[in-house]
C-alpha positions as a LaTeX table, in Angstrom:
\begin{tabular}{lrrr}
\hline
Residue & $x$ (\AA) & $y$ (\AA) & $z$ (\AA) \\
\hline
Met1 & 156.28 & 25.46 & 247.55 \\
Pro2 & 153.42 & 27.95 & 248.00 \\
Pro3 & 151.99 & 27.97 & 251.50 \\
Ser4 & 148.49 & 27.18 & 250.25 \\
Leu5 & 146.57 & 25.89 & 247.28 \\
Gln6 & 145.08 & 29.35 & 246.79 \\
Asp7 & 148.57 & 30.88 & 246.60 \\
Ala8 & 149.54 & 28.29 & 243.99 \\
Val9 & 146.43 & 29.01 & 241.91 \\
Thr10 & 147.06 & 32.75 & 242.12 \\
Glu11 & 150.66 & 32.29 & 241.01 \\
Leu12 & 149.66 & 30.09 & 238.07 \\
Leu13 & 146.95 & 32.48 & 236.93 \\
Thr14 & 149.45 & 35.34 & 237.09 \\
Leu15 & 151.86 & 33.40 & 234.88 \\
His16 & 149.00 & 32.69 & 232.46 \\
Asn17 & 147.93 & 36.33 & 232.37 \\
Ile18 & 151.42 & 37.48 & 231.41 \\
Gly19 & 151.80 & 34.78 & 228.77 \\
Arg20 & 154.50 & 32.73 & 230.50 \\
Phe21 & 152.94 & 29.40 & 229.58 \\
Ala22 & 156.09 & 27.26 & 229.76 \\
Asp23 & 156.83 & 28.64 & 233.23 \\
Met24 & 153.21 & 28.03 & 234.18 \\
Glu25 & 153.50 & 24.43 & 233.02 \\
Gln26 & 156.67 & 23.79 & 235.04 \\
Arg27 & 155.24 & 25.47 & 238.14 \\
Ala28 & 151.95 & 23.55 & 237.88 \\
Lys29 & 153.82 & 20.25 & 237.63 \\
Ala30 & 155.87 & 21.15 & 240.70 \\
Val31 & 152.87 & 22.27 & 242.75 \\
Leu32 & 150.87 & 19.17 & 241.78 \\
Lys33 & 153.41 & 17.12 & 243.71 \\
Ser34 & 152.19 & 18.81 & 246.90 \\
Phe35 & 148.49 & 19.06 & 245.98 \\
Ala36 & 148.09 & 15.94 & 243.84 \\
Gly37 & 144.34 & 15.64 & 244.24 \\
Ser38 & 143.52 & 19.17 & 243.10 \\
Pro39 & 141.26 & 19.34 & 240.02 \\
Val40 & 141.96 & 23.07 & 239.78 \\
Leu41 & 145.70 & 22.47 & 239.44 \\
Arg42 & 145.04 & 19.76 & 236.84 \\
Glu43 & 142.90 & 22.26 & 234.93 \\
Leu44 & 145.61 & 24.90 & 235.11 \\
Leu45 & 148.26 & 22.45 & 233.90 \\
Gly46 & 145.96 & 21.62 & 230.99 \\
Leu47 & 145.54 & 25.30 & 230.31 \\
Ala48 & 149.30 & 25.84 & 230.32 \\
Leu49 & 149.76 & 23.03 & 227.81 \\
Ala50 & 146.84 & 24.11 & 225.62 \\
Ser51 & 148.17 & 27.66 & 225.60 \\
Gln52 & 151.32 & 26.21 & 224.05 \\
Arg53 & 149.10 & 24.40 & 221.51 \\
Arg54 & 150.01 & 21.03 & 223.01 \\
Phe55 & 146.43 & 19.83 & 222.99 \\
Ser56 & 147.05 & 16.09 & 223.07 \\
Glu57 & 149.12 & 16.57 & 226.25 \\
Ala58 & 146.52 & 18.91 & 227.74 \\
Leu59 & 143.57 & 16.60 & 227.09 \\
Pro60 & 144.09 & 14.09 & 229.94 \\
His61 & 144.46 & 16.93 & 232.44 \\
Phe62 & 141.21 & 18.55 & 231.30 \\
Glu63 & 139.47 & 15.15 & 231.34 \\
Arg64 & 140.62 & 14.38 & 234.86 \\
Ala65 & 139.68 & 17.83 & 236.17 \\
Ala66 & 136.18 & 17.51 & 234.69 \\
Arg67 & 135.82 & 13.97 & 236.04 \\
Asp68 & 137.03 & 14.94 & 239.53 \\
Leu69 & 134.95 & 18.14 & 239.78 \\
Pro70 & 132.04 & 17.55 & 237.36 \\
Glu71 & 129.93 & 20.45 & 238.63 \\
Asp72 & 132.36 & 23.10 & 237.33 \\
Pro73 & 131.17 & 24.33 & 233.91 \\
Gln74 & 134.53 & 25.96 & 233.11 \\
Phe75 & 136.24 & 22.56 & 233.28 \\
Trp76 & 133.81 & 21.14 & 230.72 \\
Asp77 & 134.17 & 24.23 & 228.54 \\
Asn78 & 137.97 & 23.98 & 228.46 \\
Leu79 & 137.73 & 20.25 & 227.79 \\
Ser80 & 135.39 & 20.98 & 224.89 \\
Leu81 & 137.78 & 23.54 & 223.40 \\
Cys82 & 140.66 & 21.10 & 223.64 \\
Gln83 & 138.62 & 18.30 & 222.06 \\
Cys84 & 137.63 & 20.65 & 219.28 \\
Glu85 & 141.28 & 21.51 & 218.59 \\
Leu86 & 141.94 & 17.77 & 218.34 \\
Lys87 & 139.02 & 17.47 & 215.90 \\
Asp88 & 137.06 & 15.20 & 218.23 \\
Tyr89 & 133.86 & 17.09 & 217.51 \\
Ala90 & 131.39 & 14.58 & 218.96 \\
Ser91 & 133.17 & 14.62 & 222.34 \\
Ala92 & 133.54 & 18.40 & 222.16 \\
Glu93 & 129.80 & 18.76 & 221.65 \\
Arg94 & 129.03 & 16.50 & 224.62 \\
Ser95 & 131.43 & 18.42 & 226.87 \\
Leu96 & 130.06 & 21.77 & 225.77 \\
Arg97 & 126.50 & 20.59 & 226.38 \\
Lys98 & 127.50 & 19.55 & 229.92 \\
Ser99 & 129.05 & 22.97 & 230.50 \\
Leu100 & 125.96 & 24.79 & 229.25 \\
Ala101 & 123.63 & 22.61 & 231.30 \\
Leu102 & 125.60 & 23.46 & 234.45 \\
Ile103 & 125.48 & 27.18 & 233.69 \\
Arg104 & 121.69 & 27.04 & 233.35 \\
Leu105 & 121.20 & 25.37 & 236.75 \\
\hline
\end{tabular}
């Protein structure tokens, strides 16, 4: 287990940056056991799944991250992209509008 949440996030982003999405998914699931309430880890797990084009599996992680940390525009943006991939365009538009409204604040 990483000694801190920041170390876990750094490790997951490194795995994402080098395209090791399956490893990122497994690591995120493991780390979430220690930091279960972390919206950032939920977001990164969603990102790992979406990067493998497993959008229906990624969706609940993006939704929970956005619900748990609603002031983060990136969470809403990633949720919107996932919803768009799932052809839920009305929800994608709402999520994107929330993201843009937060950026303008």
